[in-house]
Structure formats: C-alpha cells, structure tokens
C-alpha positions as CSV (number, residue, x, y, z in Angstrom):
1,X,11.7,-28.2,-30.4
2,X,8.0,-29.0,-31.0
3,X,6.0,-25.8,-31.6
4,X,3.3,-27.1,-29.2
5,X,5.6,-26.5,-26.3
6,X,5.1,-22.7,-26.5
7,X,2.1,-20.7,-25.5
8,X,0.8,-17.2,-24.9
9,X,-2.4,-16.0,-23.2
10,X,-4.1,-13.1,-25.1
11,X,-6.3,-12.4,-22.1
12,X,-3.4,-11.4,-19.9
13,X,-2.3,-7.7,-19.6
14,X,1.4,-8.7,-20.2
15,X,2.5,-7.9,-23.8
16,X,2.6,-10.9,-26.1
17,X,6.3,-10.3,-26.8
18,X,7.1,-10.6,-23.1
19,X,5.0,-13.7,-22.8
20,X,6.6,-15.5,-25.7
21,X,10.1,-14.6,-24.6
22,X,9.3,-16.1,-21.1
23,X,7.9,-19.2,-22.7
24,X,11.0,-19.8,-24.9
25,X,13.4,-19.2,-22.0
26,X,11.4,-21.7,-19.8
27,X,11.4,-24.3,-22.6
28,X,15.1,-24.0,-23.1
29,X,15.9,-24.3,-19.4
30,X,13.2,-26.9,-18.4
31,X,14.0,-29.3,-21.2
32,X,17.8,-28.8,-20.9
33,X,17.8,-28.5,-24.7
34,X,21.2,-29.3,-26.2
35,X,23.1,-26.6,-28.0
36,X,22.1,-26.6,-31.7
37,X,18.5,-27.8,-31.0
38,X,16.4,-26.1,-33.7
39,X,13.6,-23.7,-32.8
40,X,10.3,-23.6,-34.7
41,X,10.5,-21.2,-37.6
42,X,9.1,-17.7,-37.1
43,X,6.3,-18.6,-39.5
44,X,5.4,-21.8,-37.7
45,X,5.5,-20.1,-34.3
46,X,3.3,-17.2,-35.5
47,X,0.7,-19.6,-37.0
48,X,0.6,-21.8,-33.9
49,X,0.1,-18.9,-31.5
50,X,-2.0,-16.7,-33.7
51,X,0.3,-13.7,-33.4
52,X,2.3,-11.6,-35.8
53,X,5.4,-13.1,-37.4
54,X,7.2,-9.8,-36.6
55,X,6.5,-10.3,-32.9
56,X,8.1,-13.8,-33.1
57,X,11.1,-12.4,-35.0
58,X,11.7,-9.6,-32.4
59,X,11.6,-12.2,-29.6
60,X,14.1,-14.4,-31.3
61,X,16.4,-11.5,-31.9
62,X,16.2,-10.4,-28.3
63,X,17.0,-13.9,-27.1
64,X,20.0,-14.0,-29.4
65,X,21.3,-10.8,-27.7
66,X,20.8,-12.5,-24.3
67,X,22.6,-15.6,-25.3
68,X,19.7,-18.1,-25.4
69,X,19.5,-18.5,-29.2
70,X,21.9,-18.3,-32.1
71,X,20.9,-17.5,-35.7
72,X,21.8,-20.0,-38.4
73,X,22.3,-18.7,-42.0
74,X,19.2,-19.6,-44.0
75,X,18.3,-22.1,-41.3
76,X,16.4,-20.1,-38.6
77,X,17.4,-20.2,-35.0
78,X,18.9,-22.8,-32.7
79,X,19.6,-23.1,-28.9
80,X,22.9,-21.3,-28.2
81,X,26.2,-22.8,-27.1
82,X,26.2,-20.1,-24.4
83,X,22.8,-20.6,-22.6
84,X,23.2,-18.4,-19.4
85,X,22.3,-21.3,-17.0
86,X,20.4,-24.5,-16.9
87,X,18.2,-25.9,-14.2
88,X,19.3,-28.9,-12.2
89,X,17.2,-32.1,-12.1
90,X,16.2,-32.9,-8.5
91,X,17.2,-36.3,-7.2
92,X,14.6,-38.9,-6.5
93,X,14.9,-39.0,-2.7
94,X,12.9,-41.2,-0.2
95,X,9.9,-39.7,1.6
96,X,11.0,-38.5,5.1
97,X,9.7,-40.6,7.9
98,X,9.1,-37.5,10.1
99,X,7.5,-34.5,8.3
100,X,7.9,-31.1,10.0
101,X,5.1,-30.2,12.3
102,X,5.0,-26.5,11.6
103,X,2.4,-25.9,14.4
104,X,5.2,-26.5,16.9
105,X,7.6,-24.1,15.2
106,X,5.5,-21.1,14.1
107,X,3.6,-18.5,16.0
108,X,-0.1,-18.0,15.3
109,X,-0.2,-15.1,12.9
110,X,-3.8,-15.7,11.8
111,X,-5.3,-12.2,11.7
112,X,-8.3,-11.7,14.0
113,X,-9.3,-8.4,12.3
114,X,-8.7,-7.9,8.6
115,X,-10.0,-5.6,5.9
116,X,-10.5,-7.6,2.8
117,X,-11.3,-6.8,-0.8
118,X,-11.3,-8.8,-4.0
119,X,-8.0,-8.9,-5.9
120,X,-9.9,-8.3,-9.1
121,X,-11.7,-5.2,-7.7
122,X,-11.1,-3.2,-10.9
123,X,-13.4,-5.6,-12.7
124,X,-16.4,-4.3,-10.7
125,X,-18.3,-1.3,-12.1
126,X,-18.9,0.3,-8.7
127,X,-15.9,-0.1,-6.4
128,X,-16.5,1.9,-3.3
129,X,-13.3,0.6,-1.7
130,X,-10.7,2.6,0.2
131,X,-7.0,3.2,-0.5
132,X,-6.8,2.3,-4.2
133,X,-5.6,4.6,-6.9
134,X,-7.4,5.8,-10.0
135,X,-4.8,5.5,-12.8
136,X,-6.8,8.0,-14.8
137,X,-5.7,10.8,-12.4
138,X,-2.0,10.0,-12.5
139,X,0.6,11.7,-14.7
140,X,2.3,8.6,-16.2
141,X,4.4,10.7,-18.5
142,X,5.8,12.7,-15.6
143,X,6.6,9.5,-13.7
144,X,8.4,8.1,-16.7
145,X,10.4,11.3,-16.9
146,X,11.5,10.9,-13.3
147,X,12.3,7.2,-13.9
148,X,14.4,8.1,-16.9
149,X,16.4,10.6,-14.9
150,X,17.0,8.1,-12.1
151,X,18.2,5.5,-14.6
152,X,20.6,7.8,-16.3
153,X,24.3,6.7,-16.6
154,X,25.4,9.6,-14.3
155,X,23.3,8.4,-11.4
156,X,23.3,4.6,-12.0
157,X,26.6,4.0,-10.1
158,X,25.2,5.8,-7.0
159,X,21.9,4.0,-7.0
160,X,23.4,0.6,-7.7
161,X,25.6,0.8,-4.6
162,X,24.7,-0.8,-1.4
163,X,23.8,2.2,0.7
164,X,24.1,0.2,3.9
165,X,21.6,1.8,6.2
166,X,21.3,5.2,4.5
167,X,18.4,6.6,2.5
168,X,18.3,8.6,-0.7
169,X,19.3,12.2,0.0
170,X,17.1,13.7,-2.7
171,X,13.9,12.1,-1.1
172,X,14.9,12.9,2.5
173,X,15.8,16.5,1.6
174,X,12.3,17.1,0.0
175,X,10.5,15.5,3.0
176,X,12.5,17.8,5.4
177,X,12.1,21.0,3.4
178,X,8.6,20.6,1.9
179,X,6.5,17.8,3.2
180,X,7.0,18.1,6.9
181,X,6.8,22.0,7.1
182,X,3.3,21.7,5.6
183,X,2.4,19.9,8.8
184,X,4.2,22.4,11.0
185,X,7.1,20.0,11.6
186,X,10.8,20.9,11.5
187,X,13.1,18.0,11.2
188,X,16.7,17.3,10.2
189,X,17.8,14.5,7.9
190,X,19.0,12.4,10.9
191,X,15.5,12.5,12.3
192,X,13.9,10.9,9.2
193,X,13.8,7.2,8.2
194,X,12.5,6.0,4.8
195,X,10.3,2.8,5.2
196,X,8.4,0.4,2.9
197,X,5.2,2.3,3.4
198,X,3.6,3.5,6.6
199,X,2.9,-0.2,7.6
200,X,6.6,-0.9,7.8
201,X,7.2,2.3,9.9
202,X,4.5,1.3,12.3
203,X,5.9,-2.1,12.7
204,X,9.4,-0.8,13.4
205,X,8.2,1.7,16.0
206,X,6.1,-0.9,17.8
207,X,9.0,-3.4,17.9
208,X,11.2,-0.8,19.5
209,X,8.6,0.5,22.0
210,X,6.5,-2.5,23.0
211,X,6.7,-3.3,26.7
212,X,4.9,-6.1,28.5
213,X,4.5,-4.1,31.8
214,X,2.5,-1.2,30.2
215,X,-0.5,-1.1,27.9
216,X,-1.0,0.4,24.5
217,X,-4.1,2.5,23.9
218,X,-5.9,2.2,20.6
219,X,-8.9,4.0,19.1
220,X,-12.2,2.0,18.9
221,X,-13.3,1.9,16.2
222,X,-9.9,2.1,14.7
223,X,-7.3,0.7,12.3
224,X,-7.2,-3.1,12.8
225,X,-3.5,-3.4,11.8
226,X,-2.5,-1.4,14.9
227,X,-4.0,-4.1,17.1
228,X,-2.4,-6.9,15.0
229,X,1.0,-5.3,15.2
230,X,0.8,-4.9,19.0
231,X,-0.5,-8.4,19.4
232,X,2.5,-9.8,17.6
233,X,4.8,-7.7,19.8
234,X,2.9,-9.1,22.9
235,X,2.0,-5.7,24.3
236,X,-1.3,-5.5,26.3
237,X,-4.0,-3.5,24.5
238,X,-6.6,-1.1,25.9
239,X,-9.3,0.2,23.6
240,X,-10.5,3.8,24.0
241,X,-13.9,4.7,22.5
242,X,-13.9,7.3,19.7
243,X,-16.5,10.1,19.7
244,X,-17.1,12.9,17.3
245,X,-13.8,14.5,18.4
246,X,-11.7,11.4,18.2
247,X,-9.9,9.8,21.2
248,X,-10.5,11.4,24.6
249,X,-7.2,11.6,26.5
250,X,-9.1,11.6,29.9
251,X,-10.2,8.0,29.3
252,X,-6.6,6.6,29.1
253,X,-5.7,3.9,31.7
254,X,-3.1,4.8,34.3
255,X,-0.7,2.1,33.0
256,X,-0.7,3.5,29.4
257,X,2.8,3.3,27.9
258,X,2.0,3.9,24.2
259,X,-0.8,5.5,22.3
260,X,-1.3,4.7,18.6
261,X,-3.6,7.3,17.0
262,X,-4.9,8.8,13.8
263,X,-5.8,12.3,15.2
264,X,-6.3,14.2,12.0
265,X,-8.6,11.6,10.4
266,X,-9.7,8.7,12.5
267,X,-9.9,5.3,10.7
268,X,-12.7,4.7,9.8
269,X,-15.0,7.5,11.1
270,X,-13.0,10.5,9.9
271,X,-13.3,12.2,13.3
272,X,-10.7,15.0,13.9
273,X,-9.2,15.5,17.3
274,X,-9.6,19.3,18.2
275,X,-6.7,21.3,19.3
276,X,-7.7,21.2,23.0
277,X,-7.6,17.4,23.0
278,X,-4.3,17.4,21.2
279,X,-2.8,19.6,23.9
280,X,-4.4,17.5,26.6
281,X,-2.9,14.3,25.1
282,X,0.6,15.7,25.0
283,X,0.3,17.1,28.5
284,X,-0.8,13.6,29.7
285,X,2.1,12.0,27.9
286,X,4.5,14.3,29.6
287,X,3.0,13.9,33.0
288,X,2.7,10.1,32.9
289,X,5.7,9.4,30.7
290,X,4.1,7.6,27.7
291,X,4.8,7.9,24.0
292,X,2.6,8.5,21.0
293,X,2.7,7.0,17.5
294,X,0.9,9.4,15.1
295,X,-0.3,8.0,11.8
296,X,-1.0,11.2,9.7
297,X,-2.3,9.5,6.6
298,X,-4.2,11.5,4.0
299,X,-3.4,14.9,5.3
300,X,-2.8,16.0,1.7
301,X,-6.4,15.2,0.9
302,X,-7.6,18.4,2.5
303,X,-9.9,20.1,0.0
304,X,-12.7,21.4,2.3
305,X,-10.5,23.3,4.8
306,X,-6.8,23.3,5.9
307,X,-5.7,20.3,7.9
308,X,-5.4,20.6,11.7
309,X,-1.9,20.9,13.2
310,X,-0.2,17.5,13.5
311,X,0.5,16.2,17.0
312,X,4.2,16.2,16.1
313,X,4.1,19.9,15.4
314,X,2.8,20.6,18.9
315,X,5.3,18.2,20.6
316,X,8.1,19.9,22.4
317,X,9.2,16.9,24.5
318,X,10.0,14.6,21.6
319,X,7.3,12.1,22.6
320,X,5.6,11.8,19.2
321,X,6.8,9.3,16.6
322,X,5.3,10.6,13.3
323,X,4.4,8.3,10.4
324,X,3.6,9.4,6.9
325,X,3.4,7.8,3.5
326,X,3.1,8.6,-0.2
327,X,0.9,5.5,-0.9
328,X,-2.4,7.2,-0.6
329,X,-1.5,10.3,-2.5
330,X,0.5,8.6,-5.3
331,X,-0.3,4.9,-5.5
332,X,-0.3,2.1,-2.9
333,X,2.1,-0.1,-4.9
334,X,4.8,2.4,-4.4
335,X,5.4,1.4,-0.8
336,X,7.4,4.5,0.2
337,X,6.7,5.8,3.7
338,X,8.7,7.6,6.3
339,X,9.1,7.9,10.1
340,X,10.0,11.1,11.9
341,X,11.3,11.1,15.5
342,X,14.2,12.3,17.6
343,X,17.6,11.3,16.2
344,X,18.3,8.8,19.0
345,X,15.1,6.9,18.2
346,X,15.8,7.0,14.4
347,X,19.3,5.6,15.0
348,X,17.8,2.5,16.6
349,X,15.0,2.3,14.1
350,X,17.6,2.4,11.3
351,X,19.5,-0.4,13.0
352,X,16.4,-2.5,13.2
353,X,15.5,-1.8,9.6
354,X,19.0,-2.8,8.5
355,X,18.5,-6.3,10.0
356,X,15.4,-6.8,7.9
357,X,16.2,-5.0,4.6
358,X,19.0,-2.5,4.9
359,X,17.1,0.2,3.1
360,X,14.1,0.8,0.8
361,X,15.0,0.2,-2.9
362,X,17.3,3.2,-3.9
363,X,15.9,3.5,-7.4
364,X,12.3,3.9,-6.3
365,X,13.4,6.4,-3.6
366,X,15.1,8.5,-6.3
367,X,12.2,8.4,-8.7
368,X,9.9,9.5,-6.0
369,X,12.3,12.2,-4.9
370,X,12.4,13.6,-8.4
371,X,8.6,13.4,-8.8
372,X,8.3,15.5,-5.6
373,X,11.2,17.9,-6.2
374,X,10.3,18.7,-9.9
375,X,6.8,19.9,-9.0
376,X,4.9,17.0,-10.4
377,X,3.6,15.9,-7.0
378,X,2.1,19.3,-6.2
379,X,0.4,19.5,-9.5
380,X,-0.9,15.9,-9.0
381,X,-2.3,16.9,-5.6
382,X,-4.2,19.9,-7.0
383,X,-5.9,17.5,-9.5
384,X,-6.6,14.9,-6.9
385,X,-8.1,17.3,-4.4
386,X,-10.5,18.8,-7.0
387,X,-11.5,15.3,-8.3
388,X,-12.1,14.0,-4.7
389,X,-14.1,17.1,-3.8
390,X,-16.5,16.4,-6.8
391,X,-16.7,12.7,-6.0
392,X,-17.5,13.4,-2.3
393,X,-20.2,15.8,-3.2
394,X,-21.7,13.3,-5.6
395,X,-21.6,10.5,-3.0
396,X,-23.2,12.7,-0.3
397,X,-25.9,13.8,-2.6
398,X,-26.6,10.2,-3.7
399,X,-26.8,8.9,-0.1
400,X,-29.3,11.6,0.8
401,X,-32.0,9.8,-1.2
402,X,-31.5,6.4,0.5
403,X,-32.0,4.8,3.9
404,X,-28.3,5.2,4.6
405,X,-26.9,8.0,6.7
406,X,-23.3,9.4,6.9
407,X,-22.1,8.4,10.4
408,X,-18.6,10.0,10.0
409,X,-16.6,12.1,7.6
410,X,-13.3,13.8,7.6
411,X,-13.8,17.5,8.3
412,X,-11.1,18.5,5.8
413,X,-11.8,16.0,3.0
414,X,-10.2,12.6,2.8
415,X,-11.3,9.8,0.4
416,X,-14.0,7.9,2.2
417,X,-17.2,8.2,4.3
418,X,-18.3,6.1,7.3
419,X,-21.9,5.1,6.6
420,X,-24.6,3.5,8.6
421,X,-27.5,1.5,7.3
422,X,-31.0,1.2,8.9
423,X,-31.3,-0.4,12.3
424,X,-31.0,-4.2,11.9
425,X,-29.0,-4.1,8.7
426,X,-26.0,-6.4,8.6
427,X,-23.4,-4.6,6.5
428,X,-21.4,-7.9,6.0
429,X,-24.5,-9.6,4.5
430,X,-25.2,-6.5,2.4
431,X,-21.7,-6.5,1.0
432,X,-22.1,-10.1,0.0
433,X,-25.4,-9.4,-1.8
434,X,-23.9,-6.3,-3.6
435,X,-21.1,-8.3,-5.1
436,X,-23.6,-9.9,-7.5
437,X,-24.6,-6.5,-8.9
438,X,-21.0,-5.2,-9.2
439,X,-20.9,-3.0,-6.0
440,X,-18.1,-3.2,-3.5
441,X,-18.3,-1.7,0.0
442,X,-16.2,-2.4,3.2
443,X,-18.2,-3.9,6.1
444,X,-17.5,-2.2,9.5
445,X,-16.8,-5.3,11.6
446,X,-13.0,-5.4,11.3
447,X,-12.7,-1.8,12.7
448,X,-14.3,-2.6,16.1
449,X,-12.4,-4.3,19.0
450,X,-15.7,-5.9,20.1
451,X,-18.0,-5.6,17.2
452,X,-21.8,-5.9,17.6
453,X,-23.4,-9.1,16.5
454,X,-25.0,-7.3,13.7
455,X,-22.9,-4.3,12.4
456,X,-24.8,-1.8,10.4
457,X,-21.8,0.4,9.7
458,X,-19.5,0.3,6.6
459,X,-16.9,2.3,4.8
460,X,-17.3,3.8,1.3
461,X,-14.2,5.0,-0.5
462,X,-14.4,7.2,-3.6
463,X,-10.7,7.3,-4.7
464,X,-11.1,4.8,-7.5
465,X,-14.7,5.1,-8.7
466,X,-15.7,7.6,-11.4
467,X,-18.0,10.4,-10.4
468,X,-20.5,9.4,-13.1
469,X,-20.9,5.9,-11.6
470,X,-21.5,6.9,-8.0
471,X,-25.3,7.6,-8.1
472,X,-26.0,4.3,-9.9
473,X,-23.9,2.4,-7.5
474,X,-25.6,3.9,-4.5
475,X,-29.0,3.2,-6.0
476,X,-28.1,-0.5,-6.3
477,X,-27.1,-0.4,-2.6
478,X,-30.4,1.0,-1.6
479,X,-32.3,-1.7,-3.6
480,X,-30.2,-4.4,-1.9
481,X,-30.9,-3.0,1.5
482,X,-34.6,-3.3,1.3
C-alpha cells in the first residue's frame, strides 16, 4: 500500500495511536486489499506522518492481534489472510424516477423554542453558559476506579446480559436509600425507573399522560423543552405567569389535566415556590383531578440554605411524577436520570421505555451506582457546592458595577443567574456582539411563550467558567452593552 493513503491529524484530541489504527483499518477495508499486500515499513510510515516509529510499531502489533495484519520475518507487515470483514461495493443502480417526498411522511419537528450554544464553547475564554461541567472539579481517578470495578470479570457476565426491562439494582438501591430521602421521598425499587437523563423521563411521562381533552399548564418563563414535548404529544398548552414565588396555583385553568413545573428552582428565573403554594397546588390537583410532573433539577446545588421540600415529599395521593438526574451534578454526557411515581405508573413507563431502548446501558448504570455508593459522589458535591458558592459571589459582585441587574436567582444556590440589561437592550444582539470578544451568554427569548419584541433578559451560568475569569468577562459585557 502507498504510504500516502494514511493520515493523522495532530490537532485532534484523539491519540495519534488511535488515529493511525483507524486509518489503517479503513484503508484495508476500503481498498479491499488482497491478503499479503505489503504495508509501508514502520520507518516509512513514521517519516510520512511525522510521528514516532514506536507509535507505528505499537499500532501494527495491535492490528496483528486483531487479525488485520500479519508479521513477515524480516519483511515487515502484510494484510492478513483473516481480515475480520470487508466492505461490499455498491451496485451502480439507475436513478429512481420518483424520489421520496419526506414532507408527506414526516411530522414537523422544527423546534419553535430552543436554547442554543456553540459546540466549541470550551474554546471561548468567558463561557457564561448553563448546564456544562467543569472537568477541573471532577475526580477522574475515582470514576476510573468505579469503571474498573464494573468491568471486572466477576460482574461482566451480569452487565453483558440483556436485562430486558430491568435496571441496575446497585443504582436503584442507592437512589431509594440515599438520593430520594434527601428530598423527603420514600420509594420502593418498583417505583423507580432509570432513564437516559431527565429529558427521557419527561418524554416518557408526557407520552403516557397527554390528553387532547385537557390542557397542560407550563411556567412562563419556563423550560422550552416542556412545551416542545407537549406539542409533539398534541396536548393543548396553557402558560401561567411566574412571579417571585414561582407558579401561582390559583391561575390554573379549569380544564387543567397536567402541570409541568420546576418548583424548587424555576427555569430560568430561579424562583422557589413557597410551602403554602406547594400545598395549594397539591390540594387543587386532588380537588380537580389533575397530575403534576415535577422536575427537581439541581437540588444538590444548595449551598446557601437547605432546599425546600420537594412536591413529591408532600404528595399523599400519588399525583406527582418526580424527575431527577445526575447530569447537572456529575456531567451532562452521562445521561443517567430517573423517574419516581406510583408502581402502577412505573410499570407502564417501563413498558414504553422497553419499546424504545429496553433499558439504559447497564455498564454506565453500574459505574454510576458505584460512584454514588462508595462515597465519591458526596465528596464531589461538597467540592462543587463550595466552588459554585465562590463563583456566584464573584459574579454577583462583578455585576454590581455594571448596568445589568439580577432579575432572578435561586434562593438556595444553583449554577446560574437570571440577568436583565438596561431598558431597550436586545439580549440576542448583545450575545452576538459578545462572541467576538470570547464571551458567551444565553439570550432570554427561548424561555418565554410570547417573548417581547426586544428581550433584555438573559441567563448567565457559572458552572464551567473559572472564578478568576468572571470579572473580566462581565467587564467585556458592560462595554458591549454601551
């Protein structure tokens, strides 16, 4: 094979050894190289790619073990007689006379309200964006320890099995014995369902509960994905204004069948529903026969005062479907969430999940379960709360010297602030200008059901920006707002 066929990209984060192995495998399969075809020597390959000859040697040896290459005494390496598989060449077929018109087949899933952020947000020096993890705060050694335990030979057979509709008992046991009691919730394993993040739990709940003859009440401003999920389920939506105490139960329409709410920490204002309103909402649900989906995100981020009791902990009629997640407290790429509800509801939710994906990946469930059970999670939360407390104080102090004002903040802590600019400021236009100076903020428009023509509100997260960068980032915001 010609050495020019192979390439690596030194600007990528992937290790060079991994890149070269993938390049060799692709070349063997794409060219359908015959067994015995000679590979470039390790010296030639290293010189061509500008990498270590040892790296090339290690890659060749690994591909020998996998059956792609064979060593030849004093003659280097050749394509193996036992290449695992070869790609087929597609036939040259005529162009179809009638292409598929996908507009006639597919529903319109174009999102009307969507929070966006650049995929390369880590390259910006001042990322005031919400929901992203700071890898500097995470105990990677502890996570590797848990992954090693979960990959041990003793447990591999169990985790490799198709668990049908069941979840990992280690993770479910910790949620029942530790996570939920911290929110005042008592639940049995049959009342818990593991999901692919809170988003998956919300979708499952809405699919089961959506009714065309009753409306769903949503907070305004609120989480735009609630509205998008209900729209897909074709359930009518009524928006309820949020004040400093969250959603007011007395403003619910008579035909309300479902309430989707973030009572402990409204998205995006941070407003916390007081105990009196929580009791009033539950009383209304019982009197008018509606159900409630409670998204209790970020309750672990309570570093200013203890969190308020969850709605689920006050519910004696079984009307609250509780949704939680480890994405905000660990890292969003984990995609491990959970749903807590009466056993009858969870049985149906489990059946619906089984149609889609059977269960969340068993290995990631077990690794997460060990991380929780072995005490790593609690230690991580202590570190996270203290760091977020310091960052919030720095952000509040920096904003005090600017034309911006804090329009909303979680009483117990959280990881973001709801900020308002001067009258007449367009936060979307401001966000666009700030990109040029390396600052990222989240304009407020997507959070409103009927946004103002010019929205001066925006969200500022502090989970992924270093404390030392906050004041400079806010100063650049103030300059751009003039």
